N, C-alpha and C positions, 0 to 999 in steps of 0.2 A: 699678452704675457705667455710664455711657453711653459707648459706643465712638465716637469721632469719625471723620468722613470716610467714613461708610457711603454716603451719598448724595452729598454735596457734596465736591468736590475741594480738596486743599490748595492754598493760593495760591502756595506756593514751587515745588511740583513739578507742579501741574496734574493730579494723579492722585487717585483715591479708592481705597479699600482693596482692593476687588474686582479692579480693573485691575492693581494691584501683584501681587496673588495670581495672576492668570492669566498675567502675564508671567513670574513664577518657575515656574509650572507648565509653560508652554510651553518655557521653557529646558530643563527636564528631559526634555520630549518630544523636543526636538531632538537631545539626547545619545542617547536611545533609537533614533530612526530613523537618526540619523547613524552609530551603530554597526552597524545592519543593513545600511544602504547600503555602508558600508566593508567589512563582511564579505563582502558579495555581490561587490563589485569585486575584492577580494583573491582570492576562490574562482574567480572567472571568469579572472583574468589568469594564475592559477597552476594552472588545471585541467589534469589528466593525461588527460582524454578530450575528444573534440570537444564543445564547449559548444553546447547548443541555441540557435540564432539564429532570431529571428523565429518562434518556436514558438507564439505566442499569436495568436488572430485579432485583427486590428487594429481592425475596425469597432466592436465593442462597447467596446473600450478608449477609442477616439477619441470615441464618443458620450458615455461616462462623463466624459471630460475636459471637454467643453463643458457637460454637465449640472452638474457641480461648479462650474465657473466661473460659470454662470448662477445657481446657488444662492447663490454668494458675493455676486453683485450684489443679488439680491432680499433677502438678509438685511441689507444696508446700507439698502435702501429701507425695510425694516421698521423699522429703528432710526431713520431719518429721519423716518418717519411719526410715531413716538412723540414725537419732538422737536418736531414741528409739532402735536401733540395730536390726530392723525387716527387714531382708533381703528380704524375700518373699513378704511382703507388698510393699517394694520399687520396686520390679520387676513389681508388678501388676500396681501400680499408674504410673510408668514410661512408661509401655507398653500402657496404656490408653492415655497418653500424646502424644506418637508417632502415635497412631491410629488417634487421633484428627488432628495432623499435615497432616498426609496422607489424611484424609477426606477433610481437607481445600484445599489441592492441587488438589484433584480430582474435587471438586466443581469449583475451579478456572479454571481448565483445561476445564471443560464443558462450562464455561462462555467465555473462550478465543476462544474456538472452534466455538461457535455461533457467535462471532464477526467476525472471519476470513471467515465464510461462508455467512454472511449477506451482501448483495449488496446494494449499494446506487448510484443513478445517478442524477446529477444535469442536468436539462434540459435547452436548450436554444432555443430561438425562436425570433420572432419580437416584436414589441411594445416598449414602452418607457423604460421598465426595463429589456429587453432581457430575459424575463420569469423568470429564476432562481428558478423554482419550483423543489422540490426534491421528488423523489419517492424511497422507500426503499422496499426490498424484497429479494427474493430468485432466483438466476439465474436458468433457465431451461437448457436443454442440446440439442445439435443438431449434425448433421453429414452431410457429403456432399453426394448429390445424383449423378446420373450418368452424369449429366450436370455440376457437380462441384459447385452447389448452395447449400446454407444452408437450411436444413430442420429439424424442431424440432422433437426430439424423447423423449420417456419416460424416467423418472429418473431411472427406472429399468435397463436401459441399459448404465448408465453412466461409468461403468467400462470396457465396450467393446472397442476394438481398433477402432480408427477412430471417436470416440465420444468426443466431446469437450463442454466446457461451452459456452452458447449462448451469449457471448459478444466479440467474435473474429471478426477480420477484414479479409475479404477474398480479395485476389488479384489474378486475372487470369494472372499468370506470364508468359511473353514471353521472357523476357531478364533480366539478372542480371549484374549490373555494380559494380565491387568491387574497392575500393580506396586503392591503395598500400601504402599510407601514414598512413593508419589506420590498423596496423597489429593485429586486434582483431576479426577476422572473424570466428575463429574455431567453436564456438558454433552455429552460424548461418549457417555455411556450413554444419554441421552435420545435423541440422534440415531440411534445404532445401533438402539435399539428401535423408533424411528419408521420407519426404513427397512426393518426386518425385518418389521414388521407382524404379523399373526396367523398367517400362512402359514409362519413359520420360528421354530423353538424354539431358544433359547440357554440351554444348561443347564451346570451345573458338571460338567467332565469327570471329576474325581476327588473324593472327600470331602476337605474341608479339616479337617485334624487339628491340635490343639495339646494336648500332655500337660498334665495338671492338675499344677501346681507343688507342691500340698500332698501329692499322692499320690506324686510323684517324690522329694520330700524325706523321706517316711516310710520308703522303702526296702522296702515290702512286695512291691512288683513291680519287675522290671527294665524297661528302656526298651522292649524289644520287647513285653512284655506290656501295658504302658501304651498303646503305640501301637495294639495290636490291640483294646484295650477300647473300648466305646461311649462312655466318658466323654471320650475324646479328640477326638471328632467335633464340630466346631463347626457345620458345614454339610454335609448329605448330598449324595452324588453325584446329579445330576439336578435339583438346585435351580435354579429359573429365575433368570436374570440380573435384577438390579434394583439401584437405588441403595442401597436399605435393606440388601440382602444384602452389597454390597461395604463398606458402612459397618461392618456387624457383623463381617466378616472383618478389616477394617482394625483395629478396636478390639481384636480377639483378638490379632492380630499385634503391635500396639504394646505391649500388656500383656506379651506373651511377651518381646518385645525388651527391655523395661524390666527384667524379671526377669534375663535373660541379662547385661545390662550390670551389674546389681547384683553378680551372681556374679563376673563378671571383675574388677570393682573390689575385691571382698573378697579374692580370690586374689592380686591384685596388691599390696594393702596387706600381706598376710601375708608375701609374698615379700620385700618391702622390709624388714619387720621382721626377717626371717630374716637377710638379708645385712648388716643393721646389727649384729646380734648376733655374727655371725661376723667381720666386718672392722672394725667401728666406724663411727662417724658420718662421720668425715672421709674415709676411704678408700672408702666405700660407692659413691659416684657414679662413680669411675673404675673401680672393681673390676668392676662389673656388665657393662661393655661389653667386657671383656678376658678374663675368665676362663671356662673351659668349665663350672666348677661352676654359675655363674649360668645358662648356657644349659641345662644338665641340669635344673636347678630349674624353669625356665620351661617345658620340654618336659613335665615331670611335671604342672605346673599345667594345661597345655593338655589333657591327657588327662582330668584330673579335672573341668575345666570342661565337656568334652564330655558327660561322664556327668550332670552336674547342670544343664545348660542345656536349655531347652525346644525350641530351634531350630525355631520355627515358619517354614513356607514364606513367603517374601516375594513370591511371584507365585502367581497362581491362574488356571487355564485354563478356558475355557467352549467347548463344542463347539456348532457350528451345524448344525441338521438341518431341511431340506436347506440346503446352502450358498446364499448369496444375494449379489448385486452390491452392494457398499458404494460409495456416490458420496462422494468426498472432495474438499475444496477443497485446492489445492496447498499452501496455508499450514498445513494441519493436519499435514503430514508433517515429520518431523525431517530427512530428506534426500530427494533426488529418487529416484524409483523409475522403472523402465522395464518395458515389456512382457515378461512372462515370469518376472519376480521372484517369489519365493515368499512374501515377507514385505514388510510395510510398517509402519513404526513411527510412531506418532502423537506429538504434542507432549507429551502426558502420559505418554510411554513405553509406552502400550498397543501390543502387538504384534499386528497383524492377519495371520494365516497363511492361505494359500490360493494365489491366483495373481493378479498384476497383469495386467489385460486392456489391450487397445488403448485408449489414453486421449489421442487426438490433440487438439490445440488447433485448433478450427475457427473461421475468421474470414474477414471480408471485408477485404481489404487496401487501405488508402488512402495508404500511404506506404512507401518502401523507403530505408533508410539504411545506406550502406556506409562511412561516414566512419571509424568505428573500425576496420574491416577495413583500409581503406587506411592508416590511421595505424600499426597494428600491422605491416603489410607494410613500410612504409618503415623502421620501427625495425629490422627484420630485414634491411634492405638489398635488399628485393625490389621489383619493379614492381607497384604496387597493382592495375592492371587485369587482369592474368592471374590474380592471386590472387582478385579479386572474381568472374572468370568461373568459377572452380573451386568457389565456395561451393555448399552444399547448395541453396539457394533457386533458383539458376540452372541447376542440373544435375539436380535430382530429376525423376523421371518422374511426371507427374500425369495425372489424368483430362482428356482433351482435348475435353470437351463445352463447349457455349456456356452463356451465363447462363441460358438457360431449361431446361437439363438435358438437351438432345438431344445425341446422339452426333455425332462427325465425319463429314463426308462424305469422299469418296475423294481430294479435293484438299487436305485439311487440312494446315496447317503444323504439323509435330509438335514444334516447339520449345515448351517449357513457357511459359505466359503471361508469367511473370516475365522469362524471357530475352528475349521480344519487347518487353516494356517497357524493359528494360535497353538493348537494341539501339536502340530509338527514342530513348532518352535519350542515347546516345552520338552519335546523328545530330543531335540538337538541340544537344548540347554542342559538336559541330564547328562548326555554324553560329554559335552564340552566341560561340564563341571567335574566329571570324573577325570578327564584328561588334564585339566588344570591342576586338580588336587595332587596329581603325581609330581607336579613341578612346584608344589608349595604355593600355588596362586589360586585366586577365586575370580569368578566372572565379574565383570563390571556392570554398572547400572545399565549401560547400552546393551550389553549382552543379554541381560535378564529381560528387559522390558521393551526393547525396540526390535522390530523386524524390518530389515532393509530391503531394498529392491532386488538385490542379488539373492538374498535368502528366499523371498517369495518365489523367484524363478526356479531356484534349487528345489524348494518344496513341491512346486507344480511339476517339475521333472519327475519326482518320485510319487507323483499322483496323490498328493496330500495324504499319504499313508504315513502316520506317525511311527509305526514299527519299522518301516523301511528307512525312514529318516534316521531313527536311532542306530540301526545297524550299520548305515552308511557312515554316520558320524563316529560311531565307535570303531569301525575299522580304519578309517583315515578322516581327515578333515573334509566335511561335506563339500562337494564340488560346487564352486561358486565363481562368479566373474572375478577375474584378476585385475590387478592394477593397470595392465596394458590392454584390457579389452576395449577396443575402439568403439564397440557398440554402445558402451557406457562412458564414453569419453568425458561428457559433461553431465553425467548422472543417468538416471533411468531413461532409456531410449524408447519412447511409446511408438515411434514409427516402426521400429524393429520388432518390439515385444508386446505391441499394443493389445493383441488378443490374449496374450498370456496373463496380463495383469487382471485381477478380478474387478468386475463391474459393480458400482455401489450408487444407489440413489438414497440421498439423505433427506428425509422430511425437513422442511424449514424449521419446525419446532425443535429439532434436534441439533440445529446448527448454533453453536454458541459463538463462534467468531471464525471468519474466513479471510484469507488474504493469499496472495502470492508471496513468494520468498523475497520480500522487499522490506525496506525499514519498518513498514507498518506491522509486520509479523511479530518481531521481537527485538529486543536490545542487541543481540548478537548480529543480526542483518543490518541493523542501523549502523553499527560500528563498522561492520564489513564494507558496506557501501561508502561510508565516510572516508575510511582510510584508504582503500583501494581506489576509490574515485579520485581522491586527492593525489595519490601516487600516480594514477593515470595521467592526470593533468601535468604533473612534473615530467612524465615521459614524453608527452606531446610538446611541452615547452622546451624541453631539451633537444628533441629532434628537430624542431624548427630552428633553433640556434645552429646546431651542427649542419643542418641542411643549408642554411644561409651561407656558411663557410665553404660548403662544397660547391654550391651553385653560383655564388656571388663573390667568392674569395680570390679569383684570380687576379683582380686589380690590386688587392692588397699584397698578394704574393709577389706580383711583378715589382711593386714599389719597394717592398721591404719583406722578404720571406720570414724574417724573425718575428715581425709583428703579427703576421698570421699564425705563426707557430705558438706565440703566446696566447693568442685568442683561442686556438684550439685546445691548448693545455687548460685554460680556465673552463672551457665548456666541458672538457674531459673530467675535471674534477667534479663539476656538477653531476655529470653522468655516473661517475663512480658512487656518488652520494645516492643517486636514484637506485643504483644497483644494491648498495648496502641496505637501504630501507627494505627492499623487496626480500633480501636474505633474512631479515627479521620477521617480515610479514608472513612468509611461506610457512615456517614451522608453527608460528602462533596461531594462525588462522586455519591452516590446512591439515596439520598433523597432530595438534593437540586435542 
């Protein structure tokens, strides 16, 4: 049966089938993105922490806006070319549309890459608000020296073996205890063996023994005799750590646990039968929780179960000879550890025993954010500025060398570099407040308590001299990187300005939380990646459809040009929707 209105439109509605279908589909898309936008606005309006404002680089987002608008124009031109039966023009305009889609995704990839490489650390310390200062920047790189301690190396060596990002936790491992109830050790065992190499032996500390259940039930030997016999040994002392060995021990443990569970079930069933015979079916359920006779019966059962159970160890310990420094990512640990701790537990419950070494986070800092500190101080009824002045970041004693690694001279200013930056920011804020008051405005929370990367560079350019900063700001707006500064295209450029950004080593005890600018960091980035990622998938899907018409549409064009024109019109409607979503996304995420 032929389906009507595939190519030609209905006379009463002026629509053909595909156009009706795309409008219904776009209606569902409106509800999808409408819900996401509504969720974003709701979370922003009711956020209980300072919401990131203008946290994304404007220039790539602005370029992408014009790119998509331009592609919407060229897709219309491509459709019009088909209507006029000009195949070559159609090819040109559709090719431009696809190039625009590709450029959009390249710029979005650059932006994503910058976020995945941009580090943030929430600090913790003493005081009434527990610090909560945030530093942002770029992680440096480190390696282990001959003593197994972390030493910083240049970024030019980041791809060498043994070099890692300087936010790792170091543990001088002397023992590993694996839990056989958590059969998820493979990835960690591989990494442990890789880091141990051939110079360190990791061997079973004690033989792993499981009594043979057949011999135990025969009663020919008691438990002590069976444990002492060779038949109980599953793996000998000194066996090398391997995935295969852990699998073998896990199988032995699970088999023994299954046997013990069966024994307990049998005794419990026998006890129920006994109480039913004593008190009858109706009274049994209330009787057992009240009467001492039932408790005595269960105590007797427990002693018998001990005799008949295999009771295989659920943990197995391996010794390390000689101990070596294990390099762990913070996410590998169940909870935070600090220097001097004797143990660290991994996500699979593996216990690493030894000593937690100094494991600072080493980074070049391109932003300081005290907004949460100020907010918490105000909640406690405190003046935010003295609280900020007392934070670890502004009070810790640091190495006072310059960016080339040379020491101070005799006239050096012995405030730490971040205190100098903050003093400069207070001088700038004073001048900015005076300027805004003349216009009947006041500084924003961002202006007051956040120092951006371009401000740090401006203060550094004035030698961190607060008086110079004030005079410069009073005379005119402090010279900062502008919107179209390509060196900051996707944010702070550490390749260009790396030596100008202050160096910071954060002791592990002062690290409250750390993450790159990914969904893990906060709700803002979770929503940002969700919406822009979903939008990016729509761009890719739309480009694939339009590309199909460009590269494989000739046959359809030769058979019936109007058919292809209709298909391009439908694809163009979807493409306009993708453009419209971005026009809403850009101001909400990039400008607000």
